[in-house]
N, C-alpha and C positions, 0 to 999 in steps of 0.2 A: 695223058693226065689232064692237060689243059682243056682238051675237048670235053672230057667228062665233067670238069669243074664248070665249064661254060654251059654245058647242057643242064646241069643241076640248077645253076643260077637262073637260066631261062625258064625252067620248069617252075621254080619258086616264084618268079615274077608273074608268070601266067596264072598261077594258083592264087596269088595275092589279088590280081586284077579280077579274077573270077569271084572272089569273096567280096571285094569292095564294090564291084559294079552295081549290085542292087542298091547299096547304100548311096552311091553317087547318083543313080537314077532317081531314087526317092527324094533326095535333097533337091535335085533339079526340078522335079515336079512339085515340090513344096508339100510333100506328104507329112504334115505334122499332126500330132495329136491335138485336136481341138479341146480347149480347156478355158473355163472361166474361173479365176481365182476368187475366193470369198473376200468380200470387202472387210476392211479393218480400219481402226483409228490409229494414226501414227503415234499419238501421244500415249496410247494404251499398249501398243505392240510394236515399238520401233525395231525390235529384234527380227521382225519378219522381213526386213530389208537389210542387205541386198537379196534379191531373188533372181536366180539365173533361169531364164526361160529356154524352152526346147529349140527356139529359133535362133539362139545365140545372143539375144538381147538380154540386158541385165537391168532390172528395176531396182534402183538404189535410193538413198536419201542423201541430201546435202544440207548443211546448216542454213537455216533461214537468215540468220544474222550472226556476224562474228562475235557479238556480245552475248548471244544466247545459245549456249552449247546444247541445250535440250530441246531446241525448236528446229524442226526439219520441214523441208519440202521434198516431194518425190522427184526423182530424175530418172532418165533412161540412158543407158550407155551401150555403145557398140565398140567392141575391141578396146575397152578402157576409156573411150572418149565420150563425154557427155553430149548427147544429141538432142535432148529435150529436158527442160526444167519447168515444173509446174509454176503457175502464178497463184499467189494467195489473194483471195478476194478481200481479206480482212487482215491488215498488217499486225493486229494484236492477237490474232487467233490462228496461228499455224498448227501443224500437227493434226490435220483433220482426216477425213475419210478417203481411202485409196482403194481402187479396184482396177484389175487389169486382166487381159486375156491373151490367148494365142489361138489364131484361126488355123484351119487345115492348110491354108496356103502360106502360112508363116507370118501373116500380119498380126500385129499387136495393137490393141486398143487400151488406153489407160484413162481413167477418170479420177480427177481429184476435186473433192468438194470442200469448200471452206466458207466461213462467214459467221455471222452472229444474228441476234434478233432484229437488227436494223437492216438486214439483207444478206443474201448468200448467193453463191454461184458455183458453177462447175466448170472446170478447165479440162478439156478433152483433147487427146492426140491419138492419131492412128499412124502406125509406123510399119514400113515394110521390113522384112527380115534383113535386108541389106543396110538398114539404118536410115533410109529415107523417110522423113516425116511428111506424109502426104495429106494430113488433115490437122488443123489447129482450130478449135472452136470453143467459144465461151457461151455459157447460158447464165443469165443473172435475173433474179427477181427478189421479192421480199422474202420468199422461202423457195429454195431450189432443191430438187431431188432428181439426181440422174443415176441410173443403175444399168448394169449390163444384163440383158436378158439372154444373150448368146455372145459368142466371140466377137461378132461384128454388128450386134443389134443392141440399141440403147433405148431406154425409156426415159423421157424427159418430162418432169412435172414442174410447172412454173406457176407460182401463186399469183392470182390477179390482185391488182391494187384495190384497197378498200376505199371506195369513193367518199365514204362518210367520215373518214379519219381526219381529225383536226389536230395537227401537231402542236398547236398553241395551247390547246385545252385538254388533250388526251395523252396518256402515256404512249411510249414507243410501241409497246405490245399491242395496242389497239389498231395499229396499222394493218394487221393481218386480216384478210378476208376469209381465209380457210376455204377458198374456192380455187381449184387448180385446173389449168389446161394441161392435158396429158397427151403427149405425142410419142409414138414408137417409130424409130428410124432404123433402116439398114444402112451401114456405111459401105459404100462401094470402093473398089480398089483404086478408083480415080479420085477418092476423097469427097465425093458428093453424097449428100444425105437423101435417102429415098424414104418418103413418108409412107408408113405401112398402115397406121390407123391413128385416129385422134379421138379424144373423149374429154369430158369434164368431170372432175371429181369434187364432191362437196363433203 
């Protein structure tokens, strides 16, 4: 009887390993579904966070200030622990634009844009599935626009300074030149940015 019971347990164990082996191999190789999540404004859609990603990371939100319960900054968690918190470029203007992705190898890129008419910036992080943050980068200009073109590809548009703006005689809005330097970068697994192309937008 004991031999039969042992044999049945061994058979069940082998069967379980047979079923789980492809899943274990897929996770080891980093075979994740590549996905870029649509950008959204935190103040408009706070209910979109937390978002659990296929690589095990969680994009969540945290109060920007203890006195402002309706103001948030995006954060990223691994196993319940916060591993990255966005920086707001404008302390009076939180709850701004968030976008994130999952690459086929399990890496996540998150972009947080904030600011106002006097200047804006984008706070970017790239994070391995194990929770290691391997890139932290800020882009700042009079008007900054950063978006994900792919899971690890970003487009960065930085407005040039208006050389004719006189802050003593002209309103703040006059500081904008409406001329943008646009660069497209691929983010490597080592955290380095590889320039793919650049252009000027007017």
